[in-house]
N, C-alpha and C positions, 0 to 999 in steps of 0.2 A: 407445376413449380411455383414457389412463392413469388408473387409479383411485388418486388421491392418498391419500384417506382410508383405503382398504383397506391400502395399503402402510404407512401410519403405524400402523395397528392391529397389523399383523404385526410391527412393530418396537417394540411396547409403547408407542407414542407418544413415544419418546425421541429420534427422529430426525426432522429436517425434510426432507421429500422434495418437490421441486417437480413441476410437471405433466409434465416430461420425464424424470422418474425420477432426477434428480440429487440427491445428498445435500448439503444446504446447512448447513454447520457452522462457517462462518467469516464474521466481520463486520469491516469496516474502518470505524473511527469517527474522523471528523474532529472535533477538539476546538476548533479555531479556524480562521478564514479568514485570519488575520494571519501575516505572515512577515517575517523580518529580511533576506531576500534578495529579488531581483527578477529571477529567472531568465528569460531571453528566451523560452523555450518555455512559460512558466507564467503570467507577468504582463506587462502593459504597463509601460513604464519608469516611469510616474507612479503605478503601482499601480492598484487598483480600489476602488470604493466598498465600504467594510467594513460588515459587520453591526454593529449596536449591541450593547452588552454585554447588553441585555435580550433581544435576538434569539437570542443563542447559548444553547445548552443549558447549564444549570448542571451542576456535577459531581454533585449529588444526582440530577438528572434522568438523566444518563448512567448512573450507577450503577443506578438503578431499571430503565432499559431493558436494561442488561446482564443484570440478574437475570431479567427477563422473557424475553429472548432465550435465556438458558441453559435456561429451562424448555421452550422449543420446539426445543431441539437444537443451539444454537450452542455450540461448544466452544473456539474460538480467537478472540481479539480482537486486532486490530491498531489501535494508536492513531496517528493521523496528523494532518495539517493541510492547508493552511498549515504553520506550524512549531509542533508541539505544545509544545516546550520554552519558548516565549515565554509560555505561559499560567501564571499564578501557581498554585503548589501542585500542579503537574502530578504530581509524584512521589506525592503522597497519593492521587490518583485511581488510579494504578497499584496502589497497595497495596490500595485498596478493591475494585477489580475482581478482583484476584488472590484475594481472600477469598470470592468468590461461588461457591457450590456449583455444580459442573458446568463451570465455566470451567477449562480445562486449561492454556492458554497465553495469556500476554499479551505482545505484542511492540510495538515502536516503530519508526516510520520518521521520521528526522530529517535535517536538512541538516548537522548536526554543529557548528554555530557555537557552541552553548551546551553541548555534550556534555561537555567537559572539566570544567566546573563542576558539572554535574548527575549525572555518572556514578556516583559513590559512592552517592548517594541512590537512584538507579534500581536499582542492584544490591541495596541493602538492602531495597527494596520488592519485590524478587522478579522483576524483568523477565526474561523468558526469552530474548529475542532483540532485536537492534537492527539495523536496516537504515539505512545512511548513504548519502545521495545525494552523489555526487562525480563530476563529468563530465570532469575533467582533473587532472593533476598539474602542469600549467604554470600558475604563479600569475598571469601576465598573461592567459592565456586564461580562467582561472577568473574573474577580474574582468570580463572581457568578457562571459562567459556569465551571471554572477550579478549584474552591475552593482554589486558590492560587493568591497572589498579585505579578504576574510576567509579566504583560503586557509589561513594559518598557524593560525588558530583551529580550523578543521575538521581539519587534519592532527594537531594536538595532541589533539583529541577522539578521533580514531581510535586514536592511541597509548594514550590512557587506557583506551579500551574493550578494547584487546588485553590489558590487565593482568587482565581477568576472563575466563579461558578457559572458564569454565562457562556463559557467556552467548554464544549463537550470534551471530556477527557477519557481516553481508553488506554489500557495498558495491555500490550501484546506479549505473550509468552509462548516460546516454542518448546514444548516438552521433548526432551532429548533422551529420556530414559537413563539419566545420569544419577548416580548416588548423591544424595544431599542437595539435589535441585529443589526439593521441598515445594511442590506445586501447591500444597495446602496453604503455605504461608503467603504465596502470591495471591491466591483466591481470597484470603482473609482481608486483604487491603480493601475489598469492596464492602466489608462489614461496616466500617466506620467512616468511609470516605465516599464522596459523590463521584465515583468513577466506575467504569465497567472493566472487568478483567476478561481478556479473550485468550483462549488457548488455540494455537494455530498449528495444524499438522505440518511437519517439515516437508517441503517439496523436494523431490528427487532431481534437483538441478544443481550443477556445479558441486560445491563441497557438501551440499545437502544430501547427495547420494550416499555419503558415508554414515548416515544416521537412519535408524528405523523410527518412524513416528509412533507415538502412543495414540491410540484411537480415542475418539470422543467417548465411546462406551467405557473404556478403561478409566478415563479421567473422571467421568461422572461417578462411577462406582467408588473411586478413591475419595472424592470430595464428599459424597453422601455418607461415608463412614464417619467423617468428622463433623459435618455440618447439618446432617439430616436431609430430608427430601428436597430434591431440586425440581421445581415445577416449571414446565415450559412457558416462556413468556412470548406471546403471540404477536406483539407489536414490533414494528421495525425500529431499530436503533441505528441510524446511519443509512448509507447508500450502497454498501457492499453486501457480501454474501453471509455475513455473520448471523447466527441465530442464538437466542439467549434463554437463560433459566433464572428464575427467582429463588432465593433462599430466605426463609423466614429470619428476620432480624438484620438483613443486609440492606444497606442503602443503595448499592450498585448491583448490577446484574453480572452473571457469569456467562460468557459467550464462547462460541466455538466457530472457527473457520476450518471446516473439515473437507478440504478439497479432494482428499484421497478416499476416505471412508464414506463420505456423503457427497458425492460429486454433484456440483450445482451448475454445471455448464449450461443447462437448459434455461437458466434465468440470468446468465452472465450479462451484465450491462456495461462492461468496461473495455477500454483499450489502454495501451501503454505507449509512452513516448520516452525513449532512452535519452541519456544525457548528450549523446551524439546525434540526436535528431531522427532516430529510426522509429517509425510507428509500427507497433506490434499489436495485432488484434487478438493474440492468445499467448499466454505466458510460456507454454511449452514449445511453440514453434518459432523458427527464426524467419518465417515469411512475413512480409509487410511492405512498407514503402519508406524510402529514404527521403524524408522531408527536408533535411539539411541540404542535401544536394539541390533540391528544387529551389529552396530559399536563396542559396548562394549563386545559382545560375540565373537569377532574376525572374523567376516564375511569378506570374500574377496570383492574386488571391484565388481567382477562379480555378486556375490550374492546380494550385495546392489543394483546394477544396475537392476537386475531382479525384486527386490521388487518395485523399482521406476516404472519400465515399467508396472507391474501389477496394481499398484495404478492408473496410468494414464489411462490404459485400462478400469478401472472401474469408471472413472470420470462420474458423473451423467449427464444426458441430460440437466437438468436445475434445478434452485432452485424453491421451491414452498412456498416462504415466506408467501404468502397471502392465502394459501389453507386451513390452519387450521390443516394440518397433521403434526405430530411431531415425527414420527417414524425416528429414527437415526438422529434427529436434534441436532445441536451443542448447548451445554448448557454452554459453557465457555464465559467469557467476552472477548471483543475485545482485551484488553491488554494482555490476555493470548494466544490468537490465533495469533495475529500479525495484526496491523491495515493497 
């Protein structure tokens, strides 16, 4: 059996190693389950029951957990939701997490609706990277997918973000197999702009179960017909599982996160913290640790650290989305888990 504690000792206790020998150094933190869009693959049209304000982790609680996580080897923090920018004083949270010793990068995933307004503050707070979710450049199709007429706000947010070249910018697109989604138009944004475009396979979680993903192979074939040969780019761009291609004449890269067709569980380096303080070691499963309960029961940092270590030690070997088995499967929507 893999000796977790021995490996930690060999690394001076500064790295978090799970039972499969994977280095866990990246946490995705949902700061809210609320969102100003109602994307068809994420939420029902009428929304979902929202957590009360008291149920959500406060920013002081999130800051404390980030400090504890840094002490066990977490180095990168992704802030997400719901839509994180709907939460009041979000920029100040970014600033506080950036100041924590051991945290090297703080990034954001947003739908972009409020980004134009918040971009200057985010840059001043030291945000390292921003991922913007945008599934089409067709305004009518955008409204159909998101159930909101907000395309122009998102596009202005992208343009504002591009004025900060020191901040890594990625655009995330979920191919849904819908007519007029026009994936080629999304990809073409990387031709003349310093941003990377990533196509992400829809996960069969919550509303996502209603859609069949387009595989990476299908999308590569589609894009090569218009833009020519896509050459694998072998350098890392970021801290997640994305891999990338270069296209001649493009400033940015074309990336893929293909959790279904190209399972990357063997190199998974992440854990997730929901807006209600539940630590998940795998997206598919609902197993983990309730850190909010510990926080509010007066647990010490060491007691919380112990709970985190145990949750990571129990991290599953891999997801089994296509197996048909549902034992311990996650039944929340992505907006509740953290996208």
